[in-house]
N, C-alpha and C positions, 0 to 999 in steps of 0.2 A: 473483567481482568482477567489476560493472557494468562495459560500457562506458562509459560517462558516470559522472564523478562524480555521487552524492547520483541519479539516478533509481532508483526500487522497484524491487527482484529481481522482481517478476514484478506486470504489469498484465493488469485482463481489459477486454480492447477490446468488454463489450458494454453497451449502455448499460441503467439499473437505478434507480428508484427516484427520478428526477427530477437521475442523474446521469448524469457523460457515462463515467467509464470507474472501474472497482477498483486502486489502485495496491498492492502490498502489502510492508510489508519485510521482510524475516525478520533475526527476529533469535534469540539465542538468552537464555536466561532472566536474566545478566546482562549480557548485552547492550546498546550503545549506540551509538544514531544519528551520526554524525559531520556535523558543521556544515554540512553540503553539502544532505545526504543533512534533516536538520530543515527548508535551503530551499525543498527539492521539493515533501518536506511539505506547508507553508506554499502555494507554489506552484500543487499539483496542488488543492487545496484552492482557493482563489484561482479556477480554472479550470472551476470544476464537479464537480470528478470526489471518489470518495470514495477514502481514503486508512487503511491498516487500520497497524499497528502485528502482526505478531500471532508468537510465541516461545515456541508452541510445534505442532506437529501439529493439535494440535486448535484450537488458534483459526483456524490457518487455513482451517482447515472447514469450523468452523464460523462466520467469514469469510466462508465464497464460497454458504454457503446459506440464511443471511441474505438476502447481497446479492441470490441468482436465483431465492428466493422472493418 
């Protein structure tokens, strides 16, 4: 459970590829984003951050590697 409703589960505060940070939302294969998570996604992107929805460890790993490479 997050501290503030909607905020990404993980935020990598490293600038890469023109983004200020990488926001990662972890979901199960069938999990849906809440309205507050969708709002956070739009705000994070508008502020110049990359946002990724990860549905498996492989998704998570790929997103981290792609962002940092």
